[in-house]
OpenMM code with the backbone's topology and positions (N, CA, C; nanometers):
from openmm import Vec3, app, unit

residues = "MET TRP GLY THR LEU LEU ALA LEU GLY GLY LEU MET ALA ALA ALA GLY ALA TRP LEU TYR LEU TRP ARG LEU SER HIS GLU LEU ALA THR ALA GLN ARG ARG LEU ASP ARG TYR ASN ARG ALA LEU PHE ASP VAL ASN GLU ARG ILE GLN ALA LEU GLU GLU ARG HIS ALA ALA GLU GLN ALA GLN LEU GLN ALA GLN ILE ARG TRP LEU THR GLY ARG ALA ARG PHE THR PRO GLU MET THR VAL ARG GLU ALA GLN ALA LEU HIS PRO GLN ALA PRO GLU ILE LEU ALA ALA PHE HIS LEU GLY GLY CYS SER GLY CYS ALA VAL ASP PRO ASP GLU ARG LEU ASP GLN VAL ALA ARG ARG ASN GLY LEU ASP VAL GLN GLU LEU LEU ALA GLN LEU ASN GLN LEU LEU PRO PRO GLU ALA ALA PRO GLY ASN ALA VAL PRO LEU GLN PRO GLN GLY PRO GLN ARG VAL LYS LEU PRO ASN VAL THR LEU GLU LEU GLU".split()
positions = [
    Vec3(-5.6528, -2.1337, 4.9499),
    Vec3(-5.6674, -2.1606, 4.8111),
    Vec3(-5.6193, -2.0430, 4.7265),
    Vec3(-5.6626, -1.9228, 4.7654),
    Vec3(-5.6135, -1.8068, 4.6921),
    Vec3(-5.4622, -1.7946, 4.7042),
    Vec3(-5.4100, -1.8324, 4.8140),
    Vec3(-5.2646, -1.8271, 4.8334),
    Vec3(-5.1940, -1.9255, 4.7412),
    Vec3(-5.2562, -2.0440, 4.7233),
    Vec3(-5.1980, -2.1447, 4.6369),
    Vec3(-5.2024, -2.0985, 4.4919),
    Vec3(-5.3186, -2.0427, 4.4536),
    Vec3(-5.3304, -1.9916, 4.3165),
    Vec3(-5.2341, -1.8761, 4.2921),
    Vec3(-5.2208, -1.7922, 4.3918),
    Vec3(-5.1284, -1.6787, 4.3798),
    Vec3(-4.9841, -1.7293, 4.3683),
    Vec3(-4.9471, -1.8297, 4.4490),
    Vec3(-4.8134, -1.8868, 4.4435),
    Vec3(-4.7915, -1.9552, 4.3084),
    Vec3(-4.8955, -2.0286, 4.2629),
    Vec3(-4.8859, -2.0950, 4.1330),
    Vec3(-4.8709, -1.9922, 4.0196),
    Vec3(-4.9443, -1.8825, 4.0279),
    Vec3(-4.9340, -1.7743, 3.9284),
    Vec3(-4.7952, -1.7108, 3.9308),
    Vec3(-4.7430, -1.6902, 4.0498),
    Vec3(-4.6082, -1.6339, 4.0634),
    Vec3(-4.5032, -1.7276, 4.0075),
    Vec3(-4.5253, -1.8607, 4.0334),
    Vec3(-4.4317, -1.9591, 3.9810),
    Vec3(-4.4353, -1.9616, 3.8286),
    Vec3(-4.5545, -1.9520, 3.7708),
    Vec3(-4.5682, -1.9500, 3.6252),
    Vec3(-4.5065, -1.8227, 3.5663),
    Vec3(-4.5241, -1.7103, 3.6340),
    Vec3(-4.4648, -1.5849, 3.5886),
    Vec3(-4.3125, -1.5941, 3.5941),
    Vec3(-4.2591, -1.6533, 3.6997),
    Vec3(-4.1142, -1.6691, 3.7131),
    Vec3(-4.0613, -1.7615, 3.6035),
    Vec3(-4.1355, -1.8721, 3.5754),
    Vec3(-4.0936, -1.9637, 3.4712),
    Vec3(-4.0978, -1.8943, 3.3349),
    Vec3(-4.2009, -1.8154, 3.3117),
    Vec3(-4.2112, -1.7403, 3.1866),
    Vec3(-4.0975, -1.6396, 3.1737),
    Vec3(-4.0638, -1.5723, 3.2832),
    Vec3(-3.9541, -1.4758, 3.2817),
    Vec3(-3.8214, -1.5476, 3.2547),
    Vec3(-3.8071, -1.6676, 3.3180),
    Vec3(-3.6846, -1.7433, 3.2967),
    Vec3(-3.6733, -1.7868, 3.1504),
    Vec3(-3.7823, -1.8341, 3.0918),
    Vec3(-3.7813, -1.8732, 2.9510),
    Vec3(-3.7516, -1.7540, 2.8609),
    Vec3(-3.8082, -1.6397, 2.8938),
    Vec3(-3.7839, -1.5171, 2.8164),
    Vec3(-3.6361, -1.4782, 2.8248),
    Vec3(-3.5774, -1.4846, 2.9461),
    Vec3(-3.4356, -1.4527, 2.9624),
    Vec3(-3.3481, -1.5528, 2.8873),
    Vec3(-3.3867, -1.6817, 2.8915),
    Vec3(-3.3108, -1.7835, 2.8188),
    Vec3(-3.3136, -1.7548, 2.6690),
    Vec3(-3.4302, -1.7201, 2.6177),
    Vec3(-3.4446, -1.6862, 2.4754),
    Vec3(-3.3607, -1.5638, 2.4400),
    Vec3(-3.3641, -1.4616, 2.5244),
    Vec3(-3.2836, -1.3416, 2.4993),
    Vec3(-3.1344, -1.3729, 2.5015),
    Vec3(-3.0910, -1.4555, 2.5963),
    Vec3(-2.9485, -1.4893, 2.6017),
    Vec3(-2.9085, -1.5713, 2.4795),
    Vec3(-2.9977, -1.6577, 2.4317),
    Vec3(-2.9716, -1.7354, 2.3102),
    Vec3(-2.9608, -1.6416, 2.1890),
    Vec3(-3.0508, -1.5453, 2.1765),
    Vec3(-3.0455, -1.4485, 2.0667),
    Vec3(-2.9204, -1.3623, 2.0761),
    Vec3(-2.8821, -1.3268, 2.2000),
    Vec3(-2.7612, -1.2472, 2.2193),
    Vec3(-2.6375, -1.3260, 2.1756),
    Vec3(-2.6324, -1.4541, 2.2095),
    Vec3(-2.5192, -1.5379, 2.1684),
    Vec3(-2.5145, -1.5501, 2.0162),
    Vec3(-2.6307, -1.5661, 1.9519),
    Vec3(-2.6370, -1.5737, 1.8057),
    Vec3(-2.5893, -1.4423, 1.7437),
    Vec3(-2.6355, -1.3310, 1.8003),
    Vec3(-2.5932, -1.1998, 1.7494),
    Vec3(-2.4427, -1.1805, 1.7696),
    Vec3(-2.3887, -1.2291, 1.8814),
    Vec3(-2.2453, -1.2175, 1.9070),
    Vec3(-2.1649, -1.2979, 1.8053),
    Vec3(-2.2102, -1.4176, 1.7718),
    Vec3(-2.1424, -1.4991, 1.6710),
    Vec3(-2.1459, -1.4298, 1.5348),
    Vec3(-2.2602, -1.3730, 1.5001),
    Vec3(-2.2687, -1.2990, 1.3732),
    Vec3(-2.1741, -1.1799, 1.3725),
    Vec3(-2.1715, -1.1074, 1.4827),
    Vec3(-2.0841, -0.9912, 1.4923),
    Vec3(-1.9377, -1.0330, 1.4791),
    Vec3(-1.9001, -1.1439, 1.5429),
    Vec3(-1.7632, -1.1940, 1.5298),
    Vec3(-1.7315, -1.2301, 1.3850),
    Vec3(-1.8263, -1.2956, 1.3185),
    Vec3(-1.8068, -1.3331, 1.1790),
    Vec3(-1.7926, -1.2086, 1.0913),
    Vec3(-1.8757, -1.1077, 1.1141),
    Vec3(-1.8672, -0.9836, 1.0361),
    Vec3(-1.7366, -0.9100, 1.0649),
    Vec3(-1.6925, -0.9117, 1.1906),
    Vec3(-1.5660, -0.8470, 1.2244),
    Vec3(-1.4484, -0.9164, 1.1559),
    Vec3(-1.4507, -1.0508, 1.1514),
    Vec3(-1.3448, -1.1240, 1.0814),
    Vec3(-1.3465, -1.0896, 0.9324),
    Vec3(-1.4658, -1.0853, 0.8745),
    Vec3(-1.4768, -1.0518, 0.7319),
    Vec3(-1.4264, -0.9098, 0.7070),
    Vec3(-1.4621, -0.8182, 0.7949),
    Vec3(-1.4173, -0.6794, 0.7810),
    Vec3(-1.2659, -0.6706, 0.7945),
    Vec3(-1.2085, -0.7460, 0.8867),
    Vec3(-1.0637, -0.7486, 0.9036),
    Vec3(-0.9967, -0.8025, 0.7778),
    Vec3(-1.0513, -0.9107, 0.7221),
    Vec3(-0.9953, -0.9688, 0.5996),
    Vec3(-1.0026, -0.8706, 0.4833),
    Vec3(-1.1143, -0.8024, 0.4696),
    Vec3(-1.1294, -0.7041, 0.3617),
    Vec3(-1.0306, -0.5898, 0.3811),
    Vec3(-1.0135, -0.5464, 0.5059),
    Vec3(-0.9196, -0.4382, 0.5333),
    Vec3(-0.7767, -0.4803, 0.4970),
    Vec3(-0.7395, -0.6041, 0.5284),
    Vec3(-0.6068, -0.6529, 0.4896),
    Vec3(-0.5910, -0.6549, 0.3382),
    Vec3(-0.6948, -0.6977, 0.2680),
    Vec3(-0.6876, -0.7004, 0.1212),
    Vec3(-0.6737, -0.5596, 0.0647),
    Vec3(-0.7472, -0.4651, 0.1214),
    Vec3(-0.7378, -0.3257, 0.0756),
    Vec3(-0.5973, -0.2734, 0.0985),
    Vec3(-0.5396, -0.3006, 0.2148),
    Vec3(-0.4035, -0.2548, 0.2428),
    Vec3(-0.3038, -0.3176, 0.1456),
    Vec3(-0.3213, -0.4456, 0.1157),
    Vec3(-0.2317, -0.5116, 0.0205),
    Vec3(-0.2452, -0.4496, -0.1186),
    Vec3(-0.3689, -0.4204, -0.1587),
    Vec3(-0.3910, -0.3568, -0.2889),
    Vec3(-0.3324, -0.2163, -0.2927),
    Vec3(-0.3474, -0.1411, -0.1833),
    Vec3(-0.2903, -0.0065, -0.1785),
    Vec3(-0.1384, -0.0122, -0.1873),
    Vec3(-0.0788, -0.1091, -0.1194),
    Vec3(0.0668, -0.1254, -0.1244),
    Vec3(0.1116, -0.1617, -0.2659),
    Vec3(0.0398, -0.2548, -0.3278),
    Vec3(0.0737, -0.2940, -0.4644),
    Vec3(0.0573, -0.1761, -0.5609),
    Vec3(-0.0493, -0.0987, -0.5424),
    Vec3(-0.0729, 0.0186, -0.6265),
    Vec3(0.0410, 0.1188, -0.6105),
    Vec3(0.0831, 0.1437, -0.4875),
    Vec3(0.1918, 0.2389, -0.4642),
    Vec3(0.3212, 0.1895, -0.5276),
    Vec3(0.3484, 0.0597, -0.5185),
    Vec3(0.4704, 0.0040, -0.5785),
    Vec3(0.4652, 0.0146, -0.7311),
    Vec3(0.3505, -0.0168, -0.7904),
    Vec3(0.3368, -0.0065, -0.9357),
    Vec3(0.3470, 0.1385, -0.9814),
    Vec3(0.2903, 0.2293, -0.9046),
    Vec3(0.2980, 0.3713, -0.9393),
    Vec3(0.4436, 0.4184, -0.9346),
    Vec3(0.5178, 0.3740, -0.8337),
    Vec3(0.6596, 0.4112, -0.8244),
    Vec3(0.7372, 0.3546, -0.9432),
    Vec3(0.7065, 0.2315, -0.9829),
    Vec3(0.7722, 0.1719, -1.0991),
    Vec3(0.7432, 0.2531, -1.2253),
    Vec3(0.6175, 0.2925, -1.2420),
    Vec3(0.5814, 0.3728, -1.3594),
    Vec3(0.6501, 0.5088, -1.3573),
    Vec3(0.6590, 0.5707, -1.2393),
    Vec3(0.7289, 0.6994, -1.2278),
    Vec3(0.8755, 0.6824, -1.2680),
    Vec3(0.9370, 0.5719, -1.2251),
    Vec3(1.0771, 0.5472, -1.2606),
    Vec3(1.0911, 0.5283, -1.4111),
    Vec3(0.9995, 0.4541, -1.4722),
    Vec3(1.0056, 0.4346, -1.6169),
    Vec3(0.9881, 0.5663, -1.6908),
    Vec3(0.8976, 0.6493, -1.6439),
    Vec3(0.8772, 0.7804, -1.7064),
    Vec3(1.0043, 0.8629, -1.6965),
    Vec3(1.0693, 0.8603, -1.5805),
    Vec3(1.1944, 0.9360, -1.5640),
    Vec3(1.3010, 0.8860, -1.6619),
    Vec3(1.3131, 0.7539, -1.6774),
    Vec3(1.4122, 0.6994, -1.7699),
    Vec3(1.3784, 0.7368, -1.9136),
    Vec3(1.2521, 0.7249, -1.9506),
    Vec3(1.2125, 0.7507, -2.0897),
    Vec3(1.2201, 0.8976, -2.1278),
    Vec3(1.2025, 0.9858, -2.0313),
    Vec3(1.2060, 1.1290, -2.0612),
    Vec3(1.3427, 1.1908, -2.0346),
    Vec3(1.4404, 1.1082, -1.9946),
    Vec3(1.5743, 1.1617, -1.9698),
    Vec3(1.5859, 1.2356, -1.8382),
    Vec3(1.4959, 1.2122, -1.7465),
    Vec3(1.5002, 1.2783, -1.6160),
    Vec3(1.5295, 1.1767, -1.5054),
    Vec3(1.6102, 1.0757, -1.5370),
    Vec3(1.6420, 0.9712, -1.4399),
    Vec3(1.7464, 1.0236, -1.3419),
    Vec3(1.7046, 1.1007, -1.2460),
    Vec3(1.7906, 1.1569, -1.1417),
    Vec3(1.7189, 1.1417, -1.0090),
    Vec3(1.7942, 1.1234, -0.9040),
    Vec3(1.7381, 1.1223, -0.7695),
    Vec3(1.7239, 1.2672, -0.7249),
    Vec3(1.6064, 1.3028, -0.6768),
    Vec3(1.5781, 1.4407, -0.6364),
    Vec3(1.5263, 1.4423, -0.4927),
    Vec3(1.5365, 1.5570, -0.4246),
    Vec3(1.4923, 1.5642, -0.2849),
    Vec3(1.3430, 1.5344, -0.2666),
    Vec3(1.2605, 1.5724, -0.3643),
    Vec3(1.1153, 1.5540, -0.3489),
    Vec3(1.0689, 1.4127, -0.3859),
    Vec3(1.1601, 1.3276, -0.4287),
    Vec3(1.1292, 1.1894, -0.4634),
    Vec3(1.1048, 1.1096, -0.3344),
    Vec3(1.0076, 1.0190, -0.3388),
    Vec3(0.9830, 0.9346, -0.2214),
    Vec3(1.0864, 0.8219, -0.2161),
    Vec3(1.0978, 0.7631, -0.0999),
    Vec3(1.1897, 0.6501, -0.0822),
    Vec3(1.1499, 0.5370, -0.1768),
    Vec3(1.0212, 0.5135, -0.1895),
    Vec3(0.9723, 0.4077, -0.2788),
    Vec3(1.0121, 0.4362, -0.4236),
    Vec3(0.9992, 0.5622, -0.4685),
    Vec3(1.0365, 0.5985, -0.6050),
    Vec3(1.1872, 0.5835, -0.6255),
    Vec3(1.2654, 0.6194, -0.5234),
    Vec3(1.4108, 0.6046, -0.5335),
    Vec3(1.4484, 0.4578, -0.5469),
    Vec3(1.3826, 0.3719, -0.4703),
    Vec3(1.4112, 0.2288, -0.4775),
    Vec3(1.3689, 0.1710, -0.6121),
    Vec3(1.2652, 0.2286, -0.6717),
    Vec3(1.2198, 0.1808, -0.8022),
    Vec3(1.3097, 0.2312, -0.9152),
    Vec3(1.3748, 0.3450, -0.8957),
    Vec3(1.4570, 0.4035, -1.0015),
    Vec3(1.5845, 0.3223, -1.0272),
    Vec3(1.6403, 0.2636, -0.9231),
    Vec3(1.7617, 0.1843, -0.9412),
    Vec3(1.7632, 0.0710, -0.8391),
    Vec3(1.7975, -0.0507, -0.8806),
    Vec3(1.7925, -0.1652, -0.7892),
    Vec3(1.8922, -0.1583, -0.6732),
    Vec3(1.9977, -0.0753, -0.6855),
    Vec3(2.0954, -0.0638, -0.5770),
    Vec3(2.0669, 0.0536, -0.4838),
    Vec3(1.9615, 0.1290, -0.5090),
    Vec3(1.9275, 0.2424, -0.4225),
    Vec3(1.9028, 0.1987, -0.2784),
    Vec3(1.8346, 0.0861, -0.2531),
    Vec3(1.8167, 0.0449, -0.1132),
    Vec3(1.9491, 0.0234, -0.0401),
    Vec3(2.0525, -0.0218, -0.1115),
    Vec3(2.1826, -0.0428, -0.0481),
    Vec3(2.2449, 0.0906, -0.0070),
    Vec3(2.2333, 0.1914, -0.0931),
    Vec3(2.2866, 0.3247, -0.0598),
    Vec3(2.2094, 0.3814, 0.0589),
    Vec3(2.0766, 0.3694, 0.0559),
    Vec3(1.9959, 0.4190, 0.1666),
    Vec3(2.0325, 0.3474, 0.2963),
    Vec3(2.0547, 0.2156, 0.2892),
    Vec3(2.0917, 0.1391, 0.4085),
    Vec3(2.2283, 0.1839, 0.4616),
    Vec3(2.3182, 0.2226, 0.3715),
    Vec3(2.4492, 0.2711, 0.4149),
    Vec3(2.4359, 0.4001, 0.4964),
    Vec3(2.3303, 0.4759, 0.4702),
    Vec3(2.3018, 0.5974, 0.5469),
    Vec3(2.2073, 0.5684, 0.6642),
    Vec3(2.1851, 0.4414, 0.6926),
    Vec3(2.0931, 0.3958, 0.7988),
    Vec3(1.9503, 0.4435, 0.7731),
    Vec3(1.9107, 0.4338, 0.6473),
    Vec3(1.7734, 0.4641, 0.6066),
    Vec3(1.7143, 0.3363, 0.5480),
    Vec3(1.6510, 0.2588, 0.6304),
    Vec3(1.5970, 0.1310, 0.5863),
    Vec3(1.7047, 0.0247, 0.5902),
    Vec3(1.6638, -0.0977, 0.5676),
    Vec3(1.7600, -0.2066, 0.5659),
    Vec3(1.7574, -0.2904, 0.6918),
    Vec3(1.7159, -0.2326, 0.8040),
    Vec3(1.7023, -0.3100, 0.9280),
    Vec3(1.5882, -0.2504, 1.0100),
    Vec3(1.5475, -0.3222, 1.1122),
    Vec3(1.4311, -0.2762, 1.1897),
    Vec3(1.4595, -0.1459, 1.2636),
    Vec3(1.5840, -0.1211, 1.3023),
    Vec3(1.6169, 0.0029, 1.3715),
    Vec3(1.6278, 0.1225, 1.2787),
    Vec3(1.6399, 0.0966, 1.1500),
    Vec3(1.6583, 0.2033, 1.0512),
    Vec3(1.5358, 0.2174, 0.9603),
    Vec3(1.4222, 0.1681, 1.0022),
    Vec3(1.3033, 0.1654, 0.9166),
    Vec3(1.2609, 0.3069, 0.8759),
    Vec3(1.2167, 0.3191, 0.7521),
    Vec3(1.1648, 0.4457, 0.7000),
    Vec3(1.0314, 0.4176, 0.6311),
    Vec3(0.9504, 0.5199, 0.6244),
    Vec3(0.8230, 0.5105, 0.5529),
    Vec3(0.8524, 0.5218, 0.4039),
    Vec3(0.8122, 0.4223, 0.3236),
    Vec3(0.8449, 0.4269, 0.1813),
    Vec3(0.7793, 0.5429, 0.1074),
    Vec3(0.6764, 0.6035, 0.1645),
    Vec3(0.6090, 0.7150, 0.0985),
    Vec3(0.6579, 0.8510, 0.1484),
    Vec3(0.7618, 0.8499, 0.2306),
    Vec3(0.8206, 0.9746, 0.2788),
    Vec3(0.9243, 1.0235, 0.1787),
    Vec3(0.9347, 1.1538, 0.1650),
    Vec3(1.0285, 1.2116, 0.0686),
    Vec3(1.1726, 1.1977, 0.1180),
    Vec3(1.2658, 1.1914, 0.0222),
    Vec3(1.4062, 1.1753, 0.0586),
    Vec3(1.4571, 1.2907, 0.1447),
    Vec3(1.4179, 1.4144, 0.1116),
    Vec3(1.4645, 1.5278, 0.1917),
    Vec3(1.4098, 1.5214, 0.3342),
    Vec3(1.2861, 1.4759, 0.3515),
    Vec3(1.2281, 1.4643, 0.4852),
    Vec3(1.2989, 1.3564, 0.5665),
    Vec3(1.3250, 1.2421, 0.5026),
    Vec3(1.3927, 1.1318, 0.5709),
    Vec3(1.5329, 1.1747, 0.6125),
    Vec3(1.6051, 1.2400, 0.5214),
    Vec3(1.7416, 1.2835, 0.5521),
    Vec3(1.7421, 1.3860, 0.6646),
    Vec3(1.6531, 1.4846, 0.6560),
    Vec3(1.6463, 1.5886, 0.7583),
    Vec3(1.6140, 1.5288, 0.8953),
    Vec3(1.5173, 1.4366, 0.8978),
    Vec3(1.4745, 1.3751, 1.0238),
    Vec3(1.5877, 1.2948, 1.0872),
    Vec3(1.6749, 1.2387, 1.0050),
    Vec3(1.7853, 1.1575, 1.0559),
    Vec3(1.9163, 1.2338, 1.0652),
    Vec3(1.9107, 1.3651, 1.0449),
    Vec3(2.0295, 1.4490, 1.0590),
    Vec3(2.1334, 1.4279, 0.9504),
    Vec3(2.0888, 1.3962, 0.8297),
    Vec3(2.1806, 1.3717, 0.7182),
    Vec3(2.1804, 1.4889, 0.6220),
    Vec3(2.2903, 1.5026, 0.5492),
    Vec3(2.2998, 1.6042, 0.4451),
    Vec3(2.2286, 1.5503, 0.3201),
    Vec3(2.1217, 1.6174, 0.2797),
    Vec3(2.0410, 1.5720, 0.1663),
    Vec3(2.1251, 1.5674, 0.0389),
    Vec3(2.2084, 1.6678, 0.0177),
    Vec3(2.2883, 1.6734, -0.1058),
    Vec3(2.3894, 1.5586, -0.1115),
    Vec3(2.4467, 1.5233, 0.0019),
    Vec3(2.5407, 1.4100, 0.0044),
    Vec3(2.4677, 1.2793, -0.0278),
    Vec3(2.3504, 1.2629, 0.0287),
    Vec3(2.2702, 1.1431, 0.0001),
    Vec3(2.2359, 1.1362, -0.1486),
    Vec3(2.1907, 1.2486, -0.2044),
    Vec3(2.1554, 1.2519, -0.3469),
    Vec3(2.2765, 1.2275, -0.4358),
    Vec3(2.3910, 1.2811, -0.3971),
    Vec3(2.5135, 1.2614, -0.4759),
    Vec3(2.5488, 1.1127, -0.4803),
    Vec3(2.5384, 1.0456, -0.3669),
    Vec3(2.5688, 0.9016, -0.3628),
    Vec3(2.4690, 0.8234, -0.4478),
    Vec3(2.3419, 0.8587, -0.4377),
    Vec3(2.2404, 0.7890, -0.5164),
    Vec3(2.2592, 0.8137, -0.6656),
    Vec3(2.2876, 0.9370, -0.7032),
    Vec3(2.3023, 0.9701, -0.8455),
    Vec3(2.4262, 0.9080, -0.9082),
    Vec3(2.5235, 0.8664, -0.8269),
    Vec3(2.6399, 0.7952, -0.8809),
    Vec3(2.6007, 0.6582, -0.9360),
    Vec3(2.4859, 0.6083, -0.8948),
    Vec3(2.4379, 0.4798, -0.9468),
    Vec3(2.3958, 0.4892, -1.0931),
    Vec3(2.3582, 0.6078, -1.1365),
    Vec3(2.3013, 0.6255, -1.2696),
    Vec3(2.4098, 0.6499, -1.3728),
    Vec3(2.3944, 0.5952, -1.4920),
    Vec3(2.4936, 0.6181, -1.5978),
    Vec3(2.4860, 0.7625, -1.6471),
    Vec3(2.5946, 0.8132, -1.7076),
    Vec3(2.5950, 0.9518, -1.7552),
    Vec3(2.4871, 0.9792, -1.8593),
    Vec3(2.4506, 0.8792, -1.9390),
    Vec3(2.3477, 0.9034, -2.0405),
    Vec3(2.2096, 0.9227, -1.9791),
    Vec3(2.1971, 0.9007, -1.8488),
    Vec3(2.0688, 0.9234, -1.7822),
    Vec3(2.0562, 1.0676, -1.7344),
    Vec3(2.1542, 1.1501, -1.7659),
    Vec3(2.1505, 1.2898, -1.7230),
    Vec3(2.0322, 1.3619, -1.7865),
    Vec3(1.9836, 1.4675, -1.7207),
    Vec3(1.8705, 1.5414, -1.7776),
    Vec3(1.9003, 1.5904, -1.9188),
    Vec3(1.8031, 1.5795, -2.0052),
    Vec3(1.8164, 1.6233, -2.1425),
    Vec3(1.8507, 1.5116, -2.2381),
    Vec3(1.8886, 1.3965, -2.1863),
    Vec3(1.9215, 1.2817, -2.2712),
    Vec3(1.8033, 1.1861, -2.2740),
    Vec3(1.6990, 1.2288, -2.3347),
    Vec3(1.5756, 1.1487, -2.3371),
    Vec3(1.5909, 1.0298, -2.4294),
    Vec3(1.5313, 0.9217, -2.3893),
    Vec3(1.5226, 0.8027, -2.4741),
    Vec3(1.4032, 0.8243, -2.5650),
    Vec3(1.4182, 0.8067, -2.6958),
    Vec3(1.3039, 0.8319, -2.7845),
    Vec3(1.1877, 0.7380, -2.7531),
    Vec3(1.0676, 0.7941, -2.7537),
    Vec3(0.9489, 0.7157, -2.7253),
    Vec3(0.8975, 0.6450, -2.8495),
    Vec3(0.9265, 0.6987, -2.9683),
    Vec3(0.8804, 0.6383, -3.0926),
    Vec3(0.9956, 0.5644, -3.1582),
    Vec3(0.9704, 0.4472, -3.2141),
    Vec3(1.0759, 0.3778, -3.2869),
    Vec3(1.1166, 0.4580, -3.4106),
    Vec3(1.2433, 0.4456, -3.4448),
    Vec3(1.2958, 0.5206, -3.5590),
    Vec3(1.2712, 0.4429, -3.6886),
    Vec3(1.2566, 0.5158, -3.7992),
    Vec3(1.2406, 0.4544, -3.9309),
    Vec3(1.0960, 0.4174, -3.9595),
    Vec3(1.0704, 0.3759, -4.0854),
    Vec3(0.9334, 0.3398, -4.1211),
    Vec3(0.8907, 0.2131, -4.0474),
    Vec3(0.7673, 0.2122, -4.0074),
    Vec3(0.7090, 0.0989, -3.9366),
    Vec3(0.5899, 0.0465, -4.0143),
    Vec3(0.5698, -0.0802, -4.0082),
    Vec3(0.4543, -0.1406, -4.0744),
    Vec3(0.3595, -0.1893, -3.9653),
    Vec3(0.2405, -0.1362, -3.9674),
    Vec3(0.1388, -0.1743, -3.8707),
    Vec3(0.0327, -0.2531, -3.9441),
    Vec3(0.0039, -0.3713, -3.8967),
    Vec3(-0.0965, -0.4533, -3.9627),
    Vec3(-0.2176, -0.4632, -3.8710),
    Vec3(-0.3296, -0.4229, -3.9265),
    Vec3(-0.4579, -0.4339, -3.8593),
    Vec3(-0.5399, -0.5369, -3.9350),
    Vec3(-0.6418, -0.5918, -3.8761),
    Vec3(-0.7234, -0.6888, -3.9506),
    Vec3(-0.7753, -0.6276, -4.0798),
    Vec3(-0.7426, -0.6904, -4.1916),
    Vec3(-0.7870, -0.6513, -4.3249),
    Vec3(-0.7359, -0.5155, -4.3703),
    Vec3(-0.6422, -0.4543, -4.2975),
    Vec3(-0.5901, -0.3234, -4.3347),
    Vec3(-0.4396, -0.3223, -4.3073),
    Vec3(-0.3616, -0.2659, -4.3979),
    Vec3(-0.2192, -0.2488, -4.3763),
    Vec3(-0.1884, -0.1020, -4.3974),
    Vec3(-0.1211, -0.0405, -4.2990),
    Vec3(-0.0844, 0.1007, -4.3068),
    Vec3(0.0671, 0.1113, -4.3086),
    Vec3(0.1203, 0.2000, -4.3909),
    Vec3(0.2618, 0.2291, -4.3952),
    Vec3(0.2828, 0.3607, -4.3206),
    Vec3(0.3606, 0.3575, -4.2142),
    Vec3(0.3888, 0.4786, -4.1364),
    Vec3(0.5299, 0.5260, -4.1685),
    Vec3(0.5450, 0.6558, -4.1896),
    Vec3(0.6780, 0.7100, -4.2188),
    Vec3(0.7007, 0.8325, -4.1359),
] * unit.nanometer
topology = app.Topology()
chain = topology.addChain("A")
for resn in residues:
    res = topology.addResidue(resn, chain)
    for name in ("N", "CA", "C"):
        topology.addAtom(name, app.Element.getBySymbol(name[0]), res)
């Protein structure tokens, strides 16, 4: 009788252990699904951040190019990044591709790398590259030929309920 009770107790303990293990495996599977969902969300957020960073860098390069044009400093320089060079003139990527700097998968360059670094790394003469790029720019874009930032002549600015004459 004691043997039967002992066997029955052991069987109940084994069943309890099995139920406990089943519950733990179920919780582990639930936790794994949550972790997968969080990892997917984290991956999606990381992609969005990278896209925003890329867009920010492109917009910053565009603004740098506009500043160069407006201040009369529209010249390609060694310390300019590839992205800034491409933003300064729409045909700059073609010149860079002619030097095997971008344009195909074998000639890929980092858009945030400086022109002098890219040229040096690829065994190119930086001054020759800059000379070719600067030929794209009109003579009036030479340093010192700034485009005026303020409109010329008197301007009329109208504000709600107020009119100002600027001279």
